[in-house]
N, C-alpha and C positions, 0 to 999 in steps of 0.2 A: 689327263696330262699332268705330269709331276710339276709341283710348284716348289721352287727353292726359297727358303727363308733362312738367311745366314748360312750356317754350316749344316743345315738340316733340309731334308726334302720331304714334302708332303705328297705321298704317293699311295692313296688308298686303292684297294682292289674293288672292282665294280660290284661283285657279289656282296662284299662287306658293306659297301655304301648303300646299296639298295635295302639290305636287311636292316641296317641302322635307321634309315629313313622311315621304313615301315614301322619299326618298333617305337621310334620317337613319336610318330603320328598316332599310334595306338595309345601311348601313355598320355599324350596331350588330350586325346579324345576322352579318355577315362577321367582326366582331371576336370575337363569342361563339364562332363556328365555329373560329377560330384558337385560342382558349383551350381548346376541346374537343380540338383536334388536339394541343395542347401536353400535355394530360393523357394522351392516348393514347400519345404519344411518350415521356413520362416513364415510363409503365409498361413500354414496350418497352425503353428504355435501362436501366431498373433490372433487367429480366429478363436482359438481355445481361450486365450487370455481375455479377449474382449467379449466372449460369448455370454458371460454372466452380467454384463452391464445393464441389461434390461430383460425382463421376463415376459414372454409372449404366451397368452392363453391359446390353446389349440383345440380344434374339434374336427369333424369329418371334412368340413369345407375349407380348412386352412391350406393355403398354397405352400409349396415347398419352401422350407426355411433354410438359412445358411447353416452349414455344419457347425455344431457346438453352440448354437443359439440356445439360451436358457428358456425353458418352456414350462407351462403348467397345464395339466389336464385333469378333468373331472370324470369320474366313472367308477369302474370296479374291476378287480382282477378276475380272470378265469383260471383258477388253479387246477382245473381238471385237464387242461391241454397245454402243459408246459413243455419247454424244450431245453435240453442241456447241450450247450455247444462245447464239444470236446477239444482237448489239446490246448487248453488255456493255462498259462503259467503265471503264478504270482509268488514272488519271493523264492524263485527257483523250485516251487512245488507245482505239480501237475493238478489240474482240476477242470472245472466247468464254469462257463458263464450260464446263469439261470435266466432264461428268456420266458417271460410270462405275458400272454395276451392280455390287453387291457381294453375292456369295452367302454367306449367313450359315451359320456352322457349325451343323449340326443341321437345316438347311432354311430356305427362305425367302430373301427379298431385301430390300435397302435400296439407295437411290441415294446415291452419294457425290459431292459437289461437290469436285473436286480442285483448284479454283482457276481463275484467269483466265490466258488465253494470248492473245497478240496475233494479229491477222489476218496471213495470209501476204502475199506480194507481190501476189497477186490473190485474189479470192474463190474461184477454182477450185482454189487451192492449199490443201489441208487441212493443218493443223499435225500434226506427229508427236506422238502422244499414247499410244504403246504403254506398257503396264505389265505387269509379270510377274504370272502367276496364282498365285504362291506363297502358301501359307497365311500369314496374318499377323493381327495385332491392330491395329486402327486406332482413333484417338481423334479426336473432333470435337464439334461442337455440333448438336443437333437443330434443324432448320429446315424452312421451306417452300421449295418451288421458287420461283425468281424469278417475279414476276407483273407485268403492265403496270398503269400507273395507270388507263388507259382501255382497255376491250375494244372493238375495232372489227372487226365482222364475225365470220364463223365461220372459224377457222384450218383450213388444209388438214391432212388426215390425214398422220401421220408414216409414211414408207416407207423401207426400205433403198435403197441400200447404206449401210453404216456406215463412218465415223461419220456419223450423221444430223445435219444442221444444222436447228435448230428455233428458233422465236421463242416464248418463254414457254409451253412445253408444261406440261400438268398431270400429276400423278402418274398419273391414269387414262389419259392419252394415251400415256405411256411404257409403262404396263402392257400396253396394246393392241399397241404397237409390238413389245415384247419377247415378247408372248404368254405372260406370266407372271401367275399369279393369287395367289401366296402372297407377300404383302408384310407386313413388320412394321408394326404400327400405331404404333410408337414415334415415328416421324418420317417425313415425306415424303422428306427428304434429310438428309445429314450434311455439315456444313461441316468439311472436313478441317483438323485443327490445323496450324499453321504449322511445327511441329517434326516432323511426320510425313513419311516418305519418299514419293517419287513424286507430288509435288504441284507446283503452279505458284504464281503470285502469289496470296497469301491474306491480304489486308488486311481481314479480316472486321470489320464494324460494322453496327449496326442501320440499316436503309434510311431514306433521306430526311433531312430537317433535324432537328437536335437540338431539344429542347423550347424553349429560350430563343429560337430563331429564330422559332418560332410566336408566342411571347409578344410579341416585337418587332413582328411583323406585326399582332397584335391591337391593340397600342398605336397603330400607325399608323392603323388603321381607326377606332378610337375618337377619335383626334385629328382625323381628317377630319370625323367627325360633329360634333365640337365646333366646328370651324372653320366648317362649313356653318351651324350654328345661330347663331354669332356674326355671320356675314355676313348671314344672313336678318334678324336683329334690327337690325343697323346700317343696312342698306339700306332697311328699312321704317319707320324713325323719320325723319320729315320735320319740318323747322322749320315752326312754325305762322306763317302770314302774318298780320301785323297790319294790318288795313285802317283807314285814317284817314278 
């Protein structure tokens, strides 16, 4: 039903109204989703910032620890069964994360991310990642193995020879590859501290955008919803024709 306001009439078409409502609802939904992502990232970044407040020693019996908890483990590396996680980028260069099994003192295993290393001249050239199996204590942060934003298809099973190149393997994938069943529950992997020996580039940070970036995206979506509402209102107010 047309609504008269002064010398203008608001008379939107039904289809235009329904389409505008649907688009505004979608834009508002995207804005709320970005705010939700901002809250998630804020928790993640706070955990990373607070993770180094105390160091927890871990062994086979240690229960699951919060992500980014600073940890210490005693044992030795197994350099004969290493994994290169493919498609990792550092400073806009392609490369690998070097994942090395670490035999815990007293029994059991944990995976150690020793950092990022660039691709060789060709993909057939594996980087040199040897590490001495001497007993040692390592420090780092509890973390998950890298995971893709979108899972596409079923990944191929990991098979030797080592080092095995893999795209986003899970901890269970690695356990099957190594044929090991005794893994600490403390963490899927340890991000080796930058001060530790036998590591590569280790610019550790929480993954993805910081919280404020998501807030900025939310403001953009809400702004588009507002702009669409204004355009809808302006284009549907028509000057009333005065017939003489």
